[in-house]
N, C-alpha and C positions, 0 to 999 in steps of 0.2 A: 504494500500500500504506499501511496505517496503522501507527503506532508505528515509523517508519522511522529515527529519529534516532540510535539506539544499539543495542548488544547484538544480539539475534537479528534484529530488524528491519533493522539496518544490514547484517548479514551476508547476509540474504536479498536485499536490494536489490542489493548488489554481485554476488552470484551471478546474479541475473536479468539485470543489465546485461551481465555476462560471456557470457551465453547469447544476447545480442542484443536483449533487451527494452528498451523505453523505459519508465522508471519514475517515476511521480509519488510523491514522498516526502511523506507527510502526517504531521504531528505537532503538538504544542503548543509546542515549543521552537524558535524560529526560528533561533537561532544554531546549534544542532545540525544543523538541516535544511540550512542554508546551507553548513556545513562538509562535510557528507555529499555534497550536490549538487556542490560544487566538486570533490571527489575523484573523482566519477563522470563529470564533463563533461557534454556536451550530451544525454546519454541520461537524465539525471535532471532533475527539475523539482520544487522545493520548494513545498509549500502548507501554510500554518499553519491548523489547525482542531482543535477538540475533538470527539472521536467521540461524546460524550454529547449534543451539540447537533445535532439533525436538520437544522436550517436551515443551520448552518455546514458540515455535511458535504455538503449539496446544492450549496452554492456551491463548495465545494472540488472536487467532481466535475465541475461545470460548467467550472471553470478548467482541470482536468486534460484534459477532452475538447477544449477549445478549443486547448490547447497541443499535445497528442499525438494527438487523435482518440479514437474510442470505446474504452471500457475493455473489454478482452478477458480480463485476468487481475486478480483481486482477492485480495490478501493482507490478511486481517484479523489484525493482530498486536498492536494497542494493548492494553494490559492493565496492571493494578495488583493488588498483593496486600498486604493488611494483616492482621495477626494479632490475635486476641483470643479468649478463652474465649467460648462462645456466651452465657453469662449476662451477660457484659460487652460483648457486641456491640451497640452502639447502633443505633437505626433509621437514623441518618445513615451509619454505616459499612456496614450492610447494603445500603442503597439505592445507596451509592457504588460498592460492588463489583459489584452487578448492572448499574448504569449503564455503567461503563467496559467490563467484561469481556463482558457479554451483550448489553445494548441497543446498545452501540457497534458490535458485530458486526452486529446487525440493521440499524443505520442504514447501514452500508457496503453490505450486500447490497441493501437497498432502492434505494440510489443507483446501483448497478452493474448490477442485474439487467435492467432494461428494454432496454439496448443489447445485452446478451448474448442475450436472447430474440429481439430483432429480427434479429440476425446469425446466430442458431442455433449460436452458439459461445461458450464461456466456461469459464474455470477459476477456481474459488473455493477458496481454502485458508484455513481458520480455524486460527490458532495457539491451541490450547487448552492442555492441560497434563495430566500424569498425574493432577492433581487433578480432571480431568473424567471419570476412569474409576475412581478409588478415593478413599477418604477420607484426610484428614490432620487431626490434632487441632489445634485453635486457629485454623483457617482455614475455618470453616464457610461463611461468606459467599462466600469465593473458590471453594470447592469447589462450592457450589450454582450459582454463575454459570458455571463451567467445565463442569459437567454440563449446564447449559442449552445451552452452545455445542455440545456433542456431540449433544444432541437436535435442535437447529436444523439442524445439519449433516445428520443422517440424514433428517429430514423433507423438507428442500429437495432433497436428492439424489434422492428419489423423485419429487418434483414435476417436476423438469426432466430426468429420465433420458432422455427421448426428444427432448430439445431441443438436444442437442449440448453440453450444459453438465455438467461434473463439479463435485461439492462434496465436499471432504474436510477432515479435521482432522489436524493433527499435534500430538502430545502430549508435549512435552519434560518430562524429569525436571529435577531441579535442574541448572541450567546456569551456566556461567561468565559471569554477567552482573552489571550494577550491582544489579539486583533481588535476586539471591541474595547478593551482598556485603552488602546492607542486612539480609537475613535473618540472615546470620552475625553481624553487628554486634548485631543484636537479641538473638540467643542469648547473646552475651557479656554484654550489659547485664543480661539477666534471670537468668542462671545463674552469672555469675562465671567462666565457662570462658575459657580462652585462645582465641586465633584458631584455631590448629591443632585444638584440642578441638572448637570450635564447627563448623569446617569438616568434621571427621570425622563429626560427628553427621548431616550431610547426605550425605556421600559413602558412608556405610555403607548407605544405602538403595539404592544402586546396586550390583548384584552385581559390576560391574566395578571398584568401589571408586574412582570418580572423578566429577567433575562433567562434564556434557555440554558440548561446545564449540558455540558459536553456528553455526559453519560446518557442523556435522553436521546441524543443523536446516535450514539453508539448502539443503543438498544434497538433503534429502528433499522440501522444498517444490519445488525446481526439477524434480525427477523427476515430481512430480504435474502440473506445468505443461507439460512437454515432450511432443512426439509420442511415442506408444508407451504412454502411460498412460491411454488413453481408456476402458478398461474398469474403471478404479479409481474408484469413486465411493461415497459414504456411509461411508467408512472413517475410523477414528480410529487413526492410526499412532503407537505409542509410540516415542519416541526417548529411551531411558532405561536402556540397558545391561542390559535384562532385568528391571527393577523390576517391570513389569506385563507380563502375557502374555495 
């Protein structure tokens, strides 16, 4: 799985190991991956790679298959979110958001899919966002990328529907992660609000009035990978306390 070093990725990795999976932890920060791997024991294997680099991802998947065998489950979790009004969104920022959030997902799928097709079994879960099913001001590039992930999920699900492979997306709302903490800090800097005021600006979007917990996302991902979810494919499942329906 990608983006495995912290936050939602770390929670998913821990849950999958709990369910008996052997998980390759892929990310850019070797120290985080090593710490996470040590906490999960022999069921985890760290591999350092950048999802925007197709050749690096190919090498990472080769290492993963050498260590654990063919990939049966792929969790595309790596992502970034940076904010700017569209008229101030540089080409660099635009392409960066697409590269990490959308093209990175494509690279993971391209690397994992051949084995799944050969075995006639696979579970692909793309960690998208509520930004993939609705708009948010000042994150147009991120929204565009995550909408692309949803489109990719739906198209691929139809392509492999009769091949024993399911393809789904989970769409967390604002979650208790480092990424959201950075968003809160950014709101403070730009508006002068206090930390509780900045946090409330995010939690009020959730009808339950709270941030989503990473383990809640992990639970949904595990369900999509476990026996009994074979008929669930092409779906974008919001984990957002009712923010989107």
